[in-house]
Every structure is written in C-alpha cells, then in structure tokens.
C-alpha positions, 0 to 999 in steps of 0.5 A: 500500499502506498500512502502520499502526503503533501507537508508544509515546512517553513524555509530554513534560514542562516542567522545574519551577521551583525552587519546585516541586521541593519539592511531592510528586512526581507519579507517572511519566507514562503512555506516550502512544501514537502512530500511524504511517501509511506510504503506499507507492507500488508502482505505479511503482518508481524505475529507480535512486537518482538517479532517486528523489533527484530525485523527492524534491527535488521531492515536497512537499504534493501527494504528502502530500495524496495519501497522506492520501487513501489513509490516509482512505480505509482509516479510513473503511472501517474506521469502517464495518466496526467501526460505530465513529462516533467514528473520523473522517479525519485531516487535514494539521493532525492529523499530528505529523510529515509526511515523504516519502522513498523506501527498499527494500520492507523498510525503508518497511515498517517506517517506515524510509527511504533518504532523506526530508525532513520537510514543514513545516506552512503558517507563514502566519498569519492576520489577527488579526480572523479568528483572534478571530472563531470565539473570540468566536463559540465563547464566545457559543455556549457562554455561550448568547447564541447558538444553534447550528444543526442545519444548521451540523453537517449541512453539515459532514458534507456537506463532509467527505464531498464532499472524500473523494469520497463523492458519494453520502453528500454528496448526501443529507447536502446535501438534509437540511442544506439543508432544516434551513437553510431552516427554521432560518434563516427562524426565525433573528433574521437572516432578514431580513439573509438574505432573498436567500440564502434565496431562492436556496437555496429555488431549488436545492432541487429540484435537490439532491432530484433529485440526492439521489434518484439517489444512493439507486440508484447514482453521481451524474452530473458535473452532479449532483455539481457541483449538490451542491458548489454548493449546499453552498458557498451553504449555507456562504456563508449560514452565514458571513453569519449569523455576521457578522450575529449578531456 
C-alpha cells in the first residue's frame, strides 16, 4: 500500500551577521512544500511486537530500495495518466529523510510509527579526481567547448527504463540510442580512439533491432532483455571513453 501526503515546512534560514541586521527587512519566507511517501507492506503482518523489533534491527537499504520501487511505479503511472513529462522517479539521494519502521495500521497511514529508525545516506567519499571530472566536462559543455550528444540523453532514458523494469520501453530507447551513437560518435573528433567500440556496437545492431521489434508486440524474452542491457552498457562505456578522450 502506498500513502502520499503533502506537507508544509518553513524555509530554513541562516542567522544574519550583525552588519546585515541593519539592512531592510526581507519579507517572511514562503513555506516550502514537501512530500511524504509511506509504503506499507500489508502482505505479511508481524505476529507480535518482538518479531517486529527483530525485523527492524535488520532492516535497511534493501527495504528502502524496495519501497522506492513501489513509489516510482506509482509516479510512473501518474506521469502517464496526467501526461506530465516533467514528473520523474525519486532516487535515494532525492530523499530528505528515509526511515524504516513498524506500527499499527492507523499509525502508518498517517506517517507515524510505533518504532522506527532513520537511514543515513552512504557516507563514502569519491576520489577528488572523480568529483572534478564531471565538473570540468560540465564547464566545457556549458561553455560551448564540447558538444553534448543526443545519444547521451537517449542512453540515460533507456537506463532509467531498464532499472525500473520497463523492458519494452528500454528496448525501443536502446535501438534509437544505438543508431544515434553510431552516427554521432563516427562523426566525433574522438572517432579514431573509439574505432573498436564502434565496431562492437555495429555488430549488435541487428540483435537490438530484433528486441525492439518484439517490444512493439509484447514482453521481451530473457535473452532479449540481456541483449538490451548489454548493448546499453556498451553504449555507456563508449560515451565514457569519449569523455576521457575529450578531456
């Protein structure tokens, strides 16, 4: 069961330094609306509080990931029925607060708990080089020194579909992404560096086209899904190689 609620919260503001307190007063902050999604597993209720507490000690990111999958299926359906192209899935990093817990039906329906605990985001830090590389490329793209490719956006859309079990959509997206990648990368200044990767992608075109043709009529087979996932990974690898060669 998925329960959605819209909440209102005042914007947090830093304290002003003494020198700024004499400046003209700003208007009061406008409340910032936030949303709360509660995913309730009603399929296997706990036998007693002890069993619930035992589960809570073990629960963590896998349970949160499963909850996000339920939420994103609901958001995808809402996106389709409202024809809103700006509504996208929620990722782990997009959650302001993430909790797992248990409670009685009337509690959890209102976002309350008998007991719960907050999950902290992954604290691991990336090496400085990996952090700076996207920033440098972003500056190059915004400054017009590097051209953004259509196949990059198409590959991102395909990855999103694949990770949310929309295999048919992913197959169709990967076919278009592949054709765009072959055309754009062949004409790119890094084409010589990407020669072997382009040859590999060309060799997969027929298999991807067959999967896309299946997708027009119905679900993919397991082999076709693996083909789509494999080729998408190779497109992404070629784009990474291009980014390195362009640096």
